[in-house]
One Martini backbone bead per residue (centre of mass of N, CA, C, O) as a GRO file, in nm:
protein
  253
    1MET     BB    1   0.103   0.035   0.021
    2ILE     BB    2   0.004   0.380  -0.057
    3GLU     BB    3   0.062   0.689   0.110
    4VAL     BB    4  -0.106   1.017   0.108
    5ASN     BB    5  -0.023   1.322   0.298
    6THR     BB    6  -0.076   1.644   0.246
    7LEU     BB    7   0.014   1.718  -0.045
    8ASN     BB    8   0.260   1.957  -0.160
    9LYS     BB    9   0.311   2.155  -0.482
   10SER     BB   10   0.555   2.373  -0.635
   11PHE     BB   11   0.605   2.635  -0.895
   12ASN     BB   12   0.704   2.938  -0.862
   13CYS     BB   13   0.460   2.983  -0.636
   14VAL     BB   14   0.289   2.759  -0.767
   15TRP     BB   15   0.021   2.558  -0.715
   16VAL     BB   16  -0.023   2.207  -0.813
   17LEU     BB   17  -0.058   2.088  -0.514
   18LYS     BB   18  -0.338   2.031  -0.274
   19ASP     BB   19  -0.383   1.834  -0.025
   20ILE     BB   20  -0.306   1.543  -0.081
   21THR     BB   21  -0.524   1.248  -0.005
   22THR     BB   22  -0.428   0.905  -0.017
   23ARG     BB   23  -0.465   0.558  -0.152
   24PHE     BB   24  -0.287   0.256  -0.254
   25SER     BB   25  -0.371  -0.064  -0.335
   26ARG     BB   26  -0.317  -0.376  -0.323
   27GLY     BB   27  -0.417  -0.558  -0.616
   28LYS     BB   28  -0.474  -0.278  -0.762
   29ALA     BB   29  -0.616  -0.047  -0.988
   30ASN     BB   30  -0.476   0.275  -0.970
   31LEU     BB   31  -0.627   0.572  -1.074
   32ILE     BB   32  -0.517   0.875  -1.243
   33ILE     BB   33  -0.722   1.157  -1.313
   34GLY     BB   34  -0.727   1.413  -1.568
   35ARG     BB   35  -0.658   1.693  -1.695
   36SER     BB   36  -0.451   1.883  -1.849
   37GLY     BB   37  -0.282   2.028  -1.570
   38SER     BB   38  -0.395   1.910  -1.289
   39GLY     BB   39  -0.139   1.708  -1.155
   40LYS     BB   40  -0.091   1.400  -1.210
   41SER     BB   41   0.211   1.389  -1.292
   42VAL     BB   42   0.322   1.519  -1.038
   43LEU     BB   43   0.225   1.312  -0.847
   44LEU     BB   44   0.376   1.057  -0.959
   45LYS     BB   45   0.668   1.195  -0.941
   46SER     BB   46   0.650   1.230  -0.634
   47ILE     BB   47   0.617   0.933  -0.538
   48VAL     BB   48   0.898   0.840  -0.685
   49GLY     BB   49   1.110   1.108  -0.651
   50LEU     BB   50   1.144   1.310  -0.900
   51LEU     BB   51   0.997   1.500  -0.691
   52GLU     BB   52   0.993   1.751  -0.454
   53ILE     BB   53   0.824   1.832  -0.192
   54ASP     BB   54   0.700   2.072   0.032
   55SER     BB   55   0.465   1.886   0.166
   56GLY     BB   56   0.427   1.597   0.347
   57GLU     BB   57   0.338   1.239   0.277
   58ILE     BB   58   0.510   0.921   0.180
   59LEU     BB   59   0.400   0.584   0.200
   60PHE     BB   60   0.554   0.258   0.234
   61GLU     BB   61   0.436   0.046   0.433
   62GLY     BB   62   0.482   0.297   0.656
   63GLN     BB   63   0.717   0.433   0.510
   64ASN     BB   64   0.893   0.734   0.497
   65PHE     BB   65   1.003   0.867   0.222
   66THR     BB   66   1.047   1.186   0.276
   67ARG     BB   67   1.267   1.105   0.532
   68MET     BB   68   1.475   0.988   0.356
   69ASN     BB   69   1.752   0.899   0.243
   70PHE     BB   70   1.924   0.803  -0.028
   71ALA     BB   71   1.971   0.503   0.050
   72GLU     BB   72   1.675   0.442   0.150
   73ARG     BB   73   1.540   0.501  -0.123
   74LYS     BB   74   1.691   0.301  -0.299
   75LYS     BB   75   1.554   0.054  -0.175
   76ILE     BB   76   1.270   0.125  -0.261
   77ARG     BB   77   1.320   0.157  -0.572
   78ARG     BB   78   1.377  -0.154  -0.620
   79LYS     BB   79   1.042  -0.190  -0.600
   80PHE     BB   80   1.019  -0.057  -0.879
   81GLY     BB   81   0.800  -0.019  -1.153
   82MET     BB   82   0.832   0.109  -1.500
   83LEU     BB   83   0.593   0.265  -1.724
   84PHE     BB   84   0.631   0.436  -2.001
   85GLN     BB   85   0.471   0.602  -2.240
   86GLY     BB   86   0.684   0.496  -2.486
   87GLY     BB   87   0.857   0.256  -2.318
   88ALA     BB   88   1.166   0.316  -2.329
   89LEU     BB   89   1.341   0.158  -2.531
   90PHE     BB   90   1.627   0.020  -2.645
   91ASP     BB   91   1.716   0.030  -2.977
   92SER     BB   92   2.010  -0.138  -2.951
   93LEU     BB   93   1.827  -0.352  -2.817
   94THR     BB   94   1.693  -0.632  -2.740
   95VAL     BB   95   1.446  -0.773  -2.585
   96TYR     BB   96   1.626  -0.927  -2.387
   97GLU     BB   97   1.810  -0.688  -2.307
   98ASN     BB   98   1.593  -0.501  -2.201
   99ILE     BB   99   1.486  -0.695  -1.973
  100SER     BB  100   1.795  -0.763  -1.851
  101PHE     BB  101   1.928  -0.496  -1.764
  102ASN     BB  102   1.881  -0.494  -1.449
  103LEU     BB  103   2.002  -0.770  -1.397
  104ASP     BB  104   2.293  -0.699  -1.475
  105PHE     BB  105   2.319  -0.455  -1.249
  106PHE     BB  106   2.135  -0.568  -0.973
  107THR     BB  107   2.248  -0.863  -1.001
  108SER     BB  108   2.380  -1.219  -0.955
  109MET     BB  109   2.287  -1.369  -1.184
  110THR     BB  110   2.279  -1.602  -1.394
  111LYS     BB  111   2.229  -1.663  -1.715
  112LYS     BB  112   2.010  -1.877  -1.667
  113GLU     BB  113   1.842  -1.705  -1.462
  114LYS     BB  114   1.778  -1.481  -1.660
  115GLN     BB  115   1.636  -1.645  -1.885
  116LYS     BB  116   1.411  -1.746  -1.701
  117ARG     BB  117   1.303  -1.469  -1.623
  118VAL     BB  118   1.244  -1.356  -1.905
  119LYS     BB  119   1.053  -1.586  -1.991
  120TYR     BB  120   0.835  -1.541  -1.773
  121CYS     BB  121   0.764  -1.240  -1.856
  122LEU     BB  122   0.680  -1.304  -2.140
  123GLU     BB  123   0.449  -1.494  -2.064
  124LEU     BB  124   0.281  -1.283  -1.903
  125VAL     BB  125   0.269  -1.101  -2.193
  126ASN     BB  126   0.239  -1.287  -2.453
  127LEU     BB  127   0.537  -1.357  -2.556
  128LYS     BB  128   0.697  -1.496  -2.861
  129ASN     BB  129   0.976  -1.509  -3.038
  130VAL     BB  130   1.142  -1.202  -2.955
  131THR     BB  131   1.432  -1.179  -2.826
  132HIS     BB  132   1.589  -1.092  -3.114
  133LEU     BB  133   1.443  -0.840  -3.130
  134TYR     BB  134   1.379  -0.514  -3.219
  135PRO     BB  135   1.185  -0.247  -3.169
  136SER     BB  136   1.151  -0.184  -3.481
  137GLU     BB  137   1.012  -0.488  -3.502
  138LEU     BB  138   0.761  -0.372  -3.348
  139SER     BB  139   0.476  -0.327  -3.229
  140GLY     BB  140   0.307  -0.133  -3.020
  141GLY     BB  141   0.206  -0.371  -2.836
  142MET     BB  142   0.486  -0.508  -2.809
  143LYS     BB  143   0.629  -0.277  -2.676
  144LYS     BB  144   0.454  -0.268  -2.428
  145ARG     BB  145   0.503  -0.564  -2.329
  146THR     BB  146   0.800  -0.527  -2.297
  147ALA     BB  147   0.788  -0.306  -2.092
  148ILE     BB  148   0.641  -0.469  -1.878
  149ALA     BB  149   0.851  -0.687  -1.848
  150ARG     BB  150   1.071  -0.498  -1.750
  151ALA     BB  151   0.902  -0.380  -1.498
  152ILE     BB  152   0.890  -0.695  -1.359
  153VAL     BB  153   1.169  -0.844  -1.347
  154MET     BB  154   1.227  -0.742  -1.030
  155ASN     BB  155   0.986  -0.798  -0.856
  156PRO     BB  156   0.772  -0.577  -0.778
  157SER     BB  157   0.560  -0.393  -0.556
  158TYR     BB  158   0.565  -0.152  -0.768
  159LEU     BB  159   0.349   0.002  -1.028
  160PHE     BB  160   0.425   0.249  -1.276
  161CYS     BB  161   0.193   0.424  -1.509
  162ASP     BB  162   0.241   0.623  -1.805
  163GLU     BB  163   0.029   0.627  -2.034
  164PRO     BB  164  -0.006   0.309  -2.154
  165ASN     BB  165  -0.198   0.395  -2.426
  166SER     BB  166  -0.016   0.556  -2.584
  167GLY     BB  167  -0.069   0.514  -2.942
  168LEU     BB  168  -0.313   0.327  -2.935
  169ASP     BB  169  -0.546   0.125  -3.018
  170PRO     BB  170  -0.833   0.027  -2.867
  171GLU     BB  171  -0.778  -0.275  -2.866
  172THR     BB  172  -0.490  -0.268  -2.755
  173ALA     BB  173  -0.546  -0.104  -2.503
  174THR     BB  174  -0.725  -0.320  -2.368
  175ILE     BB  175  -0.515  -0.533  -2.347
  176ILE     BB  176  -0.319  -0.381  -2.172
  177ASP     BB  177  -0.508  -0.330  -1.939
  178ASN     BB  178  -0.563  -0.635  -1.872
  179LEU     BB  179  -0.268  -0.705  -1.825
  180ILE     BB  180  -0.214  -0.521  -1.586
  181LYS     BB  181  -0.428  -0.639  -1.405
  182ARG     BB  182  -0.341  -0.934  -1.403
  183ILE     BB  183  -0.061  -0.883  -1.279
  184THR     BB  184  -0.147  -0.744  -1.027
  185LEU     BB  185  -0.297  -0.984  -0.916
  186GLU     BB  186  -0.083  -1.215  -0.937
  187LEU     BB  187   0.157  -1.033  -0.788
  188GLY     BB  188   0.061  -0.819  -0.579
  189ILE     BB  189   0.042  -0.525  -0.681
  190THR     BB  190   0.102  -0.178  -0.669
  191THR     BB  191  -0.094   0.004  -0.881
  192VAL     BB  192  -0.019   0.304  -1.082
  193ILE     BB  193  -0.227   0.509  -1.299
  194ASN     BB  194  -0.171   0.739  -1.557
  195THR     BB  195  -0.468   0.897  -1.700
  196HIS     BB  196  -0.720   0.987  -1.982
  197ASP     BB  197  -0.858   0.706  -2.028
  198ILE     BB  198  -1.181   0.607  -1.999
  199ASN     BB  199  -1.158   0.310  -2.081
  200SER     BB  200  -0.972   0.229  -1.847
  201VAL     BB  201  -1.159   0.299  -1.621
  202LEU     BB  202  -1.395   0.104  -1.715
  203GLU     BB  203  -1.219  -0.158  -1.712
  204ILE     BB  204  -0.984  -0.114  -1.432
  205GLY     BB  205  -1.116   0.083  -1.195
  206ASP     BB  206  -1.090   0.022  -0.875
  207ASN     BB  207  -0.936   0.295  -0.828
  208VAL     BB  208  -1.030   0.647  -0.831
  209LEU     BB  209  -0.850   0.965  -0.905
  210PHE     BB  210  -0.960   1.297  -0.912
  211ILE     BB  211  -0.794   1.566  -1.062
  212HIS     BB  212  -0.849   1.921  -0.971
  213GLU     BB  213  -0.664   2.178  -0.960
  214GLY     BB  214  -0.466   1.999  -0.755
  215GLN     BB  215  -0.725   1.831  -0.642
  216ASN     BB  216  -0.898   1.622  -0.451
  217TRP     BB  217  -1.224   1.571  -0.596
  218TRP     BB  218  -1.227   1.246  -0.628
  219GLU     BB  219  -1.340   0.910  -0.511
  220GLY     BB  220  -1.349   0.569  -0.655
  221THR     BB  221  -1.517   0.373  -0.869
  222LYS     BB  222  -1.620   0.284  -1.182
  223GLU     BB  223  -1.929   0.265  -1.080
  224GLU     BB  224  -1.944   0.549  -0.928
  225ILE     BB  225  -1.905   0.756  -1.154
  226PHE     BB  226  -2.216   0.762  -1.270
  227THR     BB  227  -2.311   0.868  -0.945
  228SER     BB  228  -2.142   1.117  -0.822
  229GLY     BB  229  -2.237   1.437  -0.887
  230ASN     BB  230  -1.974   1.548  -1.014
  231GLU     BB  231  -1.937   1.786  -1.234
  232GLU     BB  232  -1.629   1.771  -1.320
  233LEU     BB  233  -1.635   1.464  -1.366
  234ASN     BB  234  -1.852   1.461  -1.579
  235ASP     BB  235  -1.712   1.651  -1.784
  236PHE     BB  236  -1.473   1.443  -1.823
  237VAL     BB  237  -1.618   1.170  -1.878
  238PHE     BB  238  -1.855   1.314  -2.070
  239ALA     BB  239  -1.707   1.448  -2.338
  240THR     BB  240  -1.834   1.239  -2.522
  241GLU     BB  241  -2.084   1.096  -2.708
  242ILE     BB  242  -2.027   0.789  -2.666
  243ILE     BB  243  -2.025   0.804  -2.344
  244LYS     BB  244  -2.315   0.929  -2.313
  245ARG     BB  245  -2.471   0.672  -2.421
  246ILE     BB  246  -2.376   0.480  -2.156
  247LYS     BB  247  -2.523   0.613  -1.953
  248PRO     BB  248  -2.712   0.595  -1.703
  249PRO     BB  249  -3.032   0.709  -1.630
  250ASN     BB  250  -2.945   0.811  -1.323
  251THR     BB  251  -2.782   1.024  -1.420
  252SER     BB  252  -2.717   1.384  -1.354
  253ILE     BB  253  -2.654   1.480  -1.676
   0.00000   0.00000   0.00000
């Protein structure tokens, strides 16, 4: 579990996040949603320590990340898996080399042990016979799967995903969503997903945090979104005509 308590973050005296308090549960797909500029990316970067916060607390299993020194934070970060927006694969490395990259640098595994671990992660993301290929030879969906395999190869306790469906067609995006959800359940990971894709919310949103103007504006499940009664959330969720057509009849918009 990750807990965020009264988190505040500013840039050049402008407050971007204001008193954010929330928690992200283990074994759940925890989604952060909001319009561009709402502060959701800043929140994700603050949680993983890429940005220093002005005040507040971030706790991993009760351990206060914000009060840790560099060495202590490094130990926690070893438990992080990161899925970046564009996949961020190394173009000059094969699929196998991309996935085994962290194993080479941060473990003392033998070559055979690495091969076994890479094979296991590829099986989890349903990829076969691709270890020799380079990123340029992969489809968009295959790149995302490879990036997920790399993110989980170190057996992380926490998986952070930044816009995992960016650049994918709707069908492939749904496949990636369900893959992330399945891995979250099977491995018991605390997964935090930053997204603006409403389809993702409706597919896998166990817990949903809606950020509006830097504030925790609403929290709930994907089922509760339709009856939230929150005007700003409704404006965001039902922004397209297609989504409006699927809203339940008792929705207040």
